[in-house]
Phi, psi and omega in degrees: 000131180289140179288136175284122182297144180249173175303320180297318179299317180296317181297317179296317179294323180276352180059046177227170175290154178300321180298330178295318177298314180300316180292329175295318180293318187267356180056052176235149179079172182262112178228135180300146181301320180297319178294317178301317183294320180295318179297316181295323180296316180293323176300318179294316182298321182275347181076028179285130180234113177300145177282095185298323180296314181297320178298320177296318179296321183291328185262356180295135178062019173080359176213172186257347189055040180226125178252134174268134176231116181244121184232159181293318186196116181291343177288341175284119186301332177299314183283332174295316178291322177300317181298322180295322177298317177298314185295319182299316178292317182298312182298320179301330181254020176065035172249147172256160182242128174261112189253132177224151175250129181254357173056032181058027182252114182302323181294319179291320178300315180296318179304311183291327175297319178294320177300314183294323176293322179293333175273004177057044177299150181287335179186167183229137174247130180193158167266118178298150180299318175212180192287343179237047185294107186293328179296316180290320178300325177292322177297317177300316180298326181287348175102004179279128179297135180232135172243123178272138176233146176070312179234163183229166173263143177273147175062024177227127184267093183235159170298137180208150176229120181230166171260151177286084185295323179299310181299316181299314181293317179303311182295324180294314182287326174302315178297319179299317180296321180294341177276004174101001183278141179235341174250093187250115179281140176248128168248099189257179178267182182300142182289340180267013173250143181300322181296312179298318183293317183291325177288326175296318180295320177298322177298312181295316184294326177294322176296312183300318181297327181273003181073026180254145173271149178275127180267117188299330181291348181263359182256121178230135180248129180249204184235021180069014178252156185300318183298323179292326176297317179298311184294316184288327176294322177297317178299313182294316184283348178270356178299152178302320173240088186288163176293156175265350180211152176238137168246118187246129198267013162196170189295317182293320178293327177297317178301316177298318179296321178295325177302314180296316180300315181290324178297329179275354178072026180275146180265132179260129000262006188298318181260332175206125176269157178210139174229133181249150173263107184120136172287148176244149174303131177068015179303327182289342181247009170302163175241099359280164175303142189270128172284130186218160165264113182270125178264145178280068189299315181300318180294325177300311181295320180297313181295321181297314180296320179296321178293322180294317179297321176294325178294322178294325178285322183230080183301334184265001185291153178299150180294144180250134177240118180247138177231112182265156186267134172277171179228130174280119178258105184272120178239233189242002185274356176204000000 
């Protein structure tokens, strides 16, 4: 059976963005006549037929009742809980959610942004890969409402919902210092993300308040993925004078760091203490139970969806910036 061509197939064959094909079909936006004709020619050659019924439903009453949500990784419990918050608000207001994972990959992020624009979503909720994310900036320029969560864009006035990352990191490292540790390893996030930068600053400020200097050999920056947590923990614990405690700046990297600790046969917290930023599933029943900075992930998603719906009702209203408070959950790992 021959495969029915899709919008994506047409875009690839025509060597244009998915949104260009969508705008050609719907006659929206500014597209050159030559490009439009090339797209239509390829549509005819491939036998692509737009779903007219779906198009009518999407454009009825001026919106689609569809929200786009793009997250780095649904396996990260923070983003799983955030997604549930978005979905619960959306469903309550008769909106559906189109969910995609971009795996911290700029090409995947751009692809999904194009798909969502081609589907005429009413707005998009996402954490930008970094503070000057060109793909997200282009979506904003195109006029699609965007709400940033967890991370923000610099020099752009958009609705956003974040957690007080500096406070969460500061309180975590302050607690580690109070337990007597002076060599505290940091496994942080990317320096070009607002989240990574603010958690690093909290780590540094907690040292400064205690009159301690930050030792550069104990600072490692990862990519918020589990493998980087495993690798960077290995680097830190292999030092001639290793840290006595680790502060790990997200849940997946904490999981990776724990893999290294267990592989080395180290006992927590006697031989190495650890505190993670993000609650983990079953963290309370780990042996020993894990001390973490718990983020109000569900509330972040809920607030983001509410802000997006308000933006759809009042397109000209001033941008809103919300910062929610994390909670240090002290258990037995430090």
